N, C-alpha and C positions, 0 to 999 in steps of 0.2 A: 645431615643432608649436605651434599656438595652443591654449591651454587656458582654459576658462571655469570659474571656481570660485564656488560659492554659499556664503555664510556667514551666520550669525546674529550679532546683537550685542545683548546684554542686560546688565542690572545696571549696575555702575559704569562699564562700558566705553561706555555710551551718552553719557558726558560727554567722550569723546575726539572732537576735531574731525577733519575729513577729512584734513588733512595729517598729523596724528598717526597715523591709521589707515594711511596710505600708508607712513610710516616703520616702523610696527610690523610690517607684512607684509614689507617689504624685509628686516628683520632675521630674522623668523620663517622666511622662505623660505631664507635663507642657513644658518640653524641646522638646518633640516630636510634640508639637503644636496640640494636641488632644483637641477638644472643649468639655471638660468634664463639666457636670452640677454641680452646687454647691447648698448646702442647703441654706435656708434663715436665717433670724435673724441677731443678732449683730456679730456673729462669724461664718461666712459661711465656710464650708469645702467641699472638693470634695465628690460627691456621689459615694462611693466605699465600697465594702465589700469583705471579703475573706472567703474561705471555712475553714475547720478545721486547726487551726494553727499548724505548723510543729515545733517539738522540736529542740532546738539548737543542732547542731552536726549531724543532719540527712540530707541526700541528698534526692532529689525528682525529678521524671519525671512527676508528676501529681499534680501540685499546681494550684489553681484556684482563680480568683478574678472577680468581676462584677463591672462594672462602668455604669453610665448613661451619654450619650453624647447628646448634643443639635443639632449638625450637624456632618456630617461624609462623608468620601469618601468610598472607598471599604475596605473590610476586609483585603485584601492583602496589601493595602497601609498603614493601621493602624498597621498591624503586622510588616511591613518593617520599619516604622517610629519608633516604639517602640524598635525594635531590634538594630537600629542605636544608641540608647541611653543606651543600656544595658551594664553593666560591665561584665567582664569575669566571667563565672559561672552561669549567669542567661540568659535564652533564651526563647523568646516567641514562643510557639509551635502552637497555633491556636487562632483565633478570630472569634466569632460567635455572631449573633444577636439573642436575646431571645424574646418571646412574652411578651408584657407589663405586663400581669397578671401572669407570671411565678413565681414559688416559689423562694424565696431568696436562694442564693447559700449556705449560712450557714445552712438554714433549710433543704436543699436537702440532706445533707451528711448522709449516712447510714452505709457505710463500707469503709475500706481502705485496699489496698494491699501493702505488704512490701517484699522486698528481703533482707535477712540477711546473711552477710558473716562474717567470723571470721578472725581476724588479725593473721598474721603469728606468729606462736609459741604459740598461745592461742586457737588453735582448740581443742574442747573437745574430749577426747579419746572414749567417749561413743556414739558419733554422728553416727547414721545409720538410715535407713528407719524403721527398727524394733523398735528402741527406740522412734521415732516420733509416730509410730502407737500405741505403748503402752501408750504414754502420752495422746493421744486422746481417748483411750479406757476408761479413767476415767470418771465416772459419774459426779463428781464434781472436780474442780481444785481450791482449796482455795488459796487466796492471801491476805496477810496483807497489806493494803493500808494506808499510812500515810496521813491524812488530816490536815488542818490548826488547828483544834481543838482537834482531837483525832486520834486513830487508829481504822480502821474498817476492818473486814474480808469479802471479796467479793468472789463470785464464777465466775471464768473466763470462765468456760467451755461453757456456753450458748453464749458467745460473740466471740468464736473462730469458724469461719465458715469453715476455711481450714487451714491446717498446713501440709506441705509436703516437702520432700527432692527433690531438683532439682540440680543434680550434687553434689557439696560440699556446696551448699547453702540451706537455708530454705526459703520457701515461706509461708507467712502468709496472711490470709484474716480475718480481725477482725471487730467487731462492732466499728464504729467511730461516732455514733450518740451522741447527747448531754447527753442522759441518761446513755448509756453504756460506750463508749469511752475506749476500751481496747487497751493499748499501747503495742507495740512489746517488749519493754524491760521487761514489767511485765510478758508476756508470757514466755520469755526466762529465767527469774529468776525462774519461776515455773517449767520449763523444766529441768533446772539444778538441782533443789532441788529434783525433782522426781528421779533423777539419783544419789542422794547423794553428790552433789557438790554445791558450791556457785559460782555464776556468777562473774568472775573476772572483775575488772574495765577496761574499754576501750577495752574489748574483741570483741565487736560487731561493724560492719560497716553496717548501716541500710539505705536502700533507699526506700522511699515511691514510689511505682510504679504507683498507680492510686487511685482516690477517686471515690466512687460509690454512686448512689442513688438507692433506692428501688422502683421499679415500680410494685411490686407485693403487697402482704399483709404481715402482721406481722407473720402469720402462714406459708405462702409460699412466701418466699422472692425471688425476681428476681432483681439481681443487674445489673445496667447499668452505664458505665463510665459517669462522668459529661461532658466529651467532646462530648458525643453523642447528647446532647441537643443543640438546636439552629440551625441556618442556616447561610451559607455564604451570604455576601451582597456586 
């Protein structure tokens, strides 16, 4: 059975990289006594995959992984067993069974939501709803992206689905698919430059609020949280 697990990552755990998180869950699943399936061959490993990797230093309420189990109890029992093995900062939020032919969690990712706060003393003096609106009014938002081999200029605008003020914070909904993958710090760098400033180091506190799949078309997107898929068992 395929199982999708939603978890949060906060506090000191935000400094763990993606590979560390993978190893962490492999050990936690083993300690929790979950009967996870393994690949075949000379070097078997747990059948496990994660949605879009989270950058180091970012917190999240909407991280996802999928595992395949050979036998199981209830979803609540699996959630309780996993949470009993979690370190402070990581919490299992939901456990659901997926249809066997469902799309892989990595391939399902279409967009991600982010909540952006500013560290005390580093709040931009130009931050206001009008500045955000002017930023989104641009037909193109060029951004110079450094790759392993060279520098490329990309247009961020098509991949920004929402950018709004919520109190003193900014909410972003951006393309998180493998082809687009617009990161929140890229958008904020462009926002600062639009207002004649450079983004200070360590100014942002970013929380990924949710990851979404697209249940519509490329022309008319309908975003649904990955937590909506699957059923309790």
